[in-house]
C-alpha distance (Angstrom), angle and dihedral (degrees) to the residues before:
residue distance angle dihedral
X1 . . .
X2 3.81 . .
X3 3.78 115.3 .
X4 3.75 115.9 -100.3
X5 3.78 110.3 -108.1
X6 3.76 116.0 -116.3
X7 3.80 114.9 -125.8
X8 3.77 112.5 -97.1
X9 3.79 117.8 -113.6
X10 3.77 131.4 -166.5
X11 3.78 108.3 -119.0
X12 3.81 92.0 -152.0
X13 3.80 92.1 55.3
X14 3.79 91.6 45.4
X15 3.81 91.7 50.1
X16 3.80 91.6 48.3
X17 3.79 90.0 52.9
X18 3.81 91.1 47.5
X19 3.80 88.3 54.3
X20 3.80 91.8 52.6
X21 3.81 91.5 47.5
X22 3.81 90.3 51.5
X23 3.80 91.7 72.9
X24 3.79 116.1 88.8
X25 3.79 143.1 163.0
X26 3.79 88.4 -93.5
X27 3.81 93.7 46.1
X28 3.83 107.6 30.1
X29 3.81 93.2 159.7
X30 3.79 130.5 49.6
X31 3.79 136.0 -177.2
X32 3.78 125.8 -143.0
X33 3.80 92.6 -109.9
X34 3.82 92.3 50.6
X35 3.78 93.1 50.6
X36 3.80 92.9 44.9
X37 3.80 91.4 53.0
X38 3.80 96.9 44.3
X39 3.82 94.4 45.5
X40 3.81 97.4 37.8
X41 3.79 93.3 -122.2
X42 3.78 132.6 133.9
X43 3.81 115.2 -96.6
X44 3.79 90.1 -124.2
X45 3.81 90.8 55.5
X46 3.81 92.7 48.6
X47 3.79 91.1 46.7
X48 3.82 92.7 53.0
X49 3.79 92.5 46.7
X50 3.80 92.3 49.1
X51 3.80 90.8 49.7
X52 3.79 89.9 53.0
X53 3.79 92.5 47.1
X54 3.80 90.3 47.6
X55 3.81 91.6 52.6
X56 3.82 88.8 59.0
X57 3.80 95.0 43.7
X58 3.81 97.4 -108.8
X59 3.81 93.1 119.5
X60 3.79 134.3 19.9
X61 3.79 125.8 -148.9
X62 3.79 121.6 -139.2
X63 3.79 103.8 -138.4
X64 3.81 92.4 -155.1
X65 3.79 99.0 51.0
X66 3.83 99.4 21.5
X67 3.81 87.2 -133.0
X68 3.80 122.2 135.9
X69 3.79 130.5 -136.5
X70 3.79 132.8 -177.7
X71 3.80 116.4 -79.6
X72 3.78 134.9 -140.7
X73 3.80 94.2 -91.9
X74 3.80 89.0 71.5
X75 3.80 90.3 52.0
X76 3.80 91.1 49.2
X77 3.80 93.0 53.0
X78 3.80 91.1 44.5
X79 3.77 90.2 53.3
X80 3.80 91.5 51.8
X81 3.81 91.5 51.7
X82 3.80 93.5 46.5
X83 3.78 95.1 46.9
X84 3.78 91.4 51.6
X85 3.78 96.8 48.9
X86 3.78 106.3 106.9
X87 3.79 90.7 -151.5
X88 3.79 89.7 56.3
X89 3.79 94.9 50.1
X90 3.79 95.6 44.6
X91 3.81 95.7 44.5
X92 3.81 99.5 46.1
X93 3.84 96.1 86.9
X94 3.81 90.2 43.3
X95 3.80 90.9 54.9
X96 3.78 91.2 49.3
X97 3.81 91.2 52.2
X98 3.81 91.5 46.7
X99 3.80 90.9 55.2
X100 3.80 89.9 52.6
X101 3.80 91.9 47.2
X102 3.82 96.7 48.3
X103 3.79 104.0 25.8
X104 3.80 89.9 -132.5
X105 3.81 135.7 103.1
X106 3.81 116.1 -85.6
X107 3.80 130.0 -154.0
X108 3.75 141.0 -170.3
X109 3.80 115.6 -142.6
X110 3.79 136.0 -175.6
X111 3.78 133.2 -174.0
X112 3.79 120.1 -108.7
X113 3.77 112.9 -177.5
X114 3.79 104.2 -43.0
X115 3.80 95.8 -30.0
X116 3.78 133.8 83.7
X117 3.80 119.9 -124.7
X118 3.80 128.3 -164.7
X119 3.80 110.2 -134.2
X120 3.81 100.5 172.4
X121 3.78 135.6 24.7
X122 3.79 135.2 -174.1
X123 3.80 115.0 -167.0
X124 3.79 122.8 -143.3
X125 3.81 123.0 -132.7
X126 3.79 92.9 -97.6
X127 3.81 105.3 35.8
X128 3.77 122.3 177.9
X129 3.77 128.1 -147.0
X130 3.79 101.5 -87.4
X131 3.78 123.8 156.9
X132 3.81 98.3 -118.0
X133 3.79 102.1 123.8
X134 3.79 118.9 165.6
X135 3.77 110.1 -97.2
X136 3.79 91.6 19.9
X137 3.80 115.2 142.9
X138 3.78 116.5 -135.9
X139 3.81 130.4 -177.8
X140 3.79 105.9 -99.9
X141 3.79 97.0 -140.4
X142 3.81 97.0 64.6
X143 3.81 104.6 41.7
X144 3.80 125.5 74.8
X145 3.82 92.5 -127.8
X146 3.79 91.6 47.4
X147 3.79 92.9 49.1
X148 3.81 90.4 50.7
X149 3.80 90.8 51.5
X150 3.80 91.2 46.7
X151 3.80 92.3 47.4
X152 3.80 90.4 60.3
X153 3.82 97.0 36.9
X154 3.78 128.0 101.9
X155 3.80 115.6 -84.5
X156 3.80 93.2 -110.7
X157 3.82 90.5 61.2
X158 3.80 92.0 54.6
X159 3.80 90.3 45.2
X160 3.81 90.6 51.6
X161 3.82 91.6 51.2
X162 3.79 90.3 50.5
X163 3.81 94.1 45.0
X164 3.80 92.6 55.2
X165 3.80 89.3 56.5
X166 3.80 135.6 -97.4
X167 3.78 100.2 -114.9
X168 3.82 117.2 -168.5
X169 3.80 117.3 -115.2
X170 3.81 93.8 174.6
X171 3.78 134.0 1.0
X172 3.82 87.7 -92.9
X173 3.82 95.8 56.5
X174 3.80 114.7 118.9
X175 3.80 107.0 -116.3
X176 3.81 100.3 159.1
X177 3.85 112.8 89.0
X178 3.82 91.9 -149.4
X179 3.80 92.0 52.5
X180 3.80 90.1 49.2
X181 3.81 91.4 51.5
X182 3.82 90.1 49.7
X183 3.80 90.1 49.5
X184 3.81 91.8 51.7
X185 3.81 91.5 51.3
X186 3.81 89.5 51.3
X187 3.81 91.3 49.6
X188 3.81 91.7 53.2
X189 3.80 89.6 50.7
X190 3.82 96.5 46.2
X191 3.78 97.8 36.3
X192 3.80 95.3 -130.6
X193 3.81 142.9 62.0
X194 3.78 133.6 -137.6
X195 3.79 126.5 -156.8
X196 3.80 118.6 -168.1
X197 3.81 113.5 -170.7
X198 3.81 91.2 -39.0
X199 3.80 95.0 133.6
X200 3.79 105.0 12.0
X201 3.79 126.1 24.9
X202 3.78 116.3 -118.7
X203 3.83 96.2 25.8
X204 3.77 136.5 101.9
X205 3.79 129.4 -173.1
X206 3.79 139.7 -174.7
X207 3.81 123.3 -156.5
X208 3.80 138.4 -177.2
X209 3.82 132.7 -172.2
X210 3.79 128.6 -97.7
X211 3.81 116.4 -152.3
X212 3.79 131.4 -158.5
X213 3.81 126.0 -134.9
X214 3.82 90.0 -80.5
X215 3.79 92.2 55.8
X216 3.79 93.8 -108.9
X217 3.81 117.6 140.7
X218 3.80 103.9 -118.7
X219 3.79 102.1 163.1
X220 3.78 145.3 6.9
X221 3.78 128.8 -128.2
X222 3.80 115.2 -147.3
X223 3.78 141.9 -171.7
X224 3.81 115.6 -157.7
X225 3.77 132.8 -178.8
X226 3.80 145.2 137.3
X227 3.80 117.1 -60.0
X228 3.82 88.7 -121.9
X229 3.81 88.5 68.4
X230 3.81 99.4 27.2
X231 3.80 94.1 64.5
X232 3.80 120.6 175.5
X233 3.81 93.2 -111.9
X234 3.83 89.5 58.1
X235 3.81 95.9 50.7
X236 3.84 98.3 85.3
X237 3.82 90.8 53.8
X238 3.81 92.8 44.0
X239 3.81 90.9 47.1
X240 3.80 90.5 52.7
X241 3.80 91.5 52.5
X242 3.81 92.5 45.9
X243 3.81 91.5 50.4
X244 3.80 90.5 48.6
X245 3.80 89.0 51.1
X246 3.80 90.3 49.2
X247 3.79 90.3 50.7
X248 3.81 92.3 49.6
X249 3.81 92.0 48.7
X250 3.82 89.3 48.7
X251 3.79 91.5 52.1
X252 3.80 89.4 50.7
X253 3.81 86.8 57.4
X254 3.80 91.2 52.7
X255 3.79 100.1 -95.4
X256 3.82 113.8 151.4
X257 3.79 111.5 -168.1
X258 3.82 91.9 -167.8
X259 3.81 91.0 61.1
X260 3.80 94.5 53.2
X261 3.81 93.1 45.3
X262 3.81 88.2 64.1
X263 3.81 91.4 69.0
């Protein structure tokens, strides 16, 4: 049988997208030389692509440093995507209520590839400086939301996360594949996950799954705060409220627990 042809892609478009994806919370600005080296492209190519992106507002050049940062066009597109995500619209009031019930910041997270991304955030009245920016990518194996999403993912997703390496971010990060597998089994049994200083020191979070009308876990709802406030004795009560919030958000998406219990 003849080999199936791979879809054709425009290298210039692909390279432009790679440039945009190179920016992150940790590295919000980039110079031509840095991008050329990291992407393996010629400086002239990167320079032309950046000029084109700048003309459409996707990047902005700092005339003093010659470094580029993301422009407002990216924010505009991101807003369109977020506002049209059903999970975002249906979960927003649930997040707001969860913040009032727990007194801590709440998030909505989804899985993209092997990473976890926050797509909505409701701040509490006394927020602390925690790295939970919207759109931020986090390793799934050391956040409560990520572990929830992994726990209800297909086996090949978990295997892919493990195969790429479980790098430590703190001394509490799970780096042993067997321990991670045990943790995921426990999460499925309990219905929630806890992360204590696994990604960021001084923070603790609790997450529960959100299911769609088919019963598939499509998102995680999370409460995060400083360990001084998120004490161990409070976790059972917080976990109960987070799971209730996850159930309410699931029902808003059409999930009917009674239907799935029949099978």
